[in-house]
N, C-alpha and C positions, 0 to 999 in steps of 0.2 A: 577644569576635568568635571563631569557632569555629575552630581549627584544620583545614585542608582535609586530608583521609585520603589518607596515600601511594598511590600507584597503582601496582600491581606493572607488571613489562613487559607488555606486549601479548600478547593470546594471540591464538588462531585463534577463529574465529565459534563453530565448533563446540563446543568446548573450553567457551565463554562462555555457548553456549545451553545446554547440559548443566547447568552449574554454575546458571546464573538457573531453570531448569526444577526443579532440585533445591530450592534456596531456595524456589520458589513450591510445593512437594510435587505435583507433576506428571512426569507422561512427558516427556520432549525429544522432539522432533517428529521423524520418520523423515527421511532424507535425500529421500524422494518430496515429503512434506510439505514441506518447507522451499522445494523448488525450486516447488512449488504456489503457495507464499504469496508468493515472491519473483515467479514471475509477475504476482502480484493486486497486488503491490505497486508495480510496473513501470507498471503500466496506471496504478494512481492517480498516480505519480510523473510520468508521462510525458504523463497529462492535463492535469495543473495545476502547482502547485510541489510539490518533493520531500517538502517536509513532511506533504503529504497521503497519502505511505505509510506513515508508522509509525502515525497515527493510523488508517488504512484497517483494517490489521492488528489494532488495540486494536478497533476495531468489531466485526469480525469474533468477536472473542472474546466481548465484551458481548454479540453477539447471539445466537450460540452457532451461528454458520452455520456448514454443512458447507463444504469448500471447491470444491465445486462451485457451491455458493448464491453464494460470496463474488464468483468469479471473474464469475458472471454478473452480480452487482450491479455491481462495476466497470466492466465492458463498460457495463451498461444508462446510469450515472451519465454515464459519458464519451461516451455518444452524446447525450444529452440535455443535456450543456452543449456540446456542439459544434456551428457555425456550420452550417448547411446548405448541402448541396453537391447539385449545382452552385447558386451564390450566385443569388439571387433581385434582386441590386440591384450596382449596379457601385460605385466606390469615391463616387463624389459623391452616392451615394444614391439615384442615379434607378432604377425599376424595369427591370429589363433583361428579364425575360419580357414586361410587360406593353405 
């Protein structure tokens, strides 16, 4: 069994992101990009389970999508999965509008 790697004390998100970006060989995102990604991740997390947020960010990277496209896609996915409003049936399943 492999021994776990000792973890250093927690660092701030900005420092971790910068170190991670260096390890990946890419430039760290600007403050504006971070804010926009977090906004998109918030939509994903609130429209489903929290685990959707990091996976959504991964998919944005895989797709090479712009932040605008990512935000639009997150909104569209949320709308597609949201129940219609106003509801067309009551809790018993009877059609309210019919």
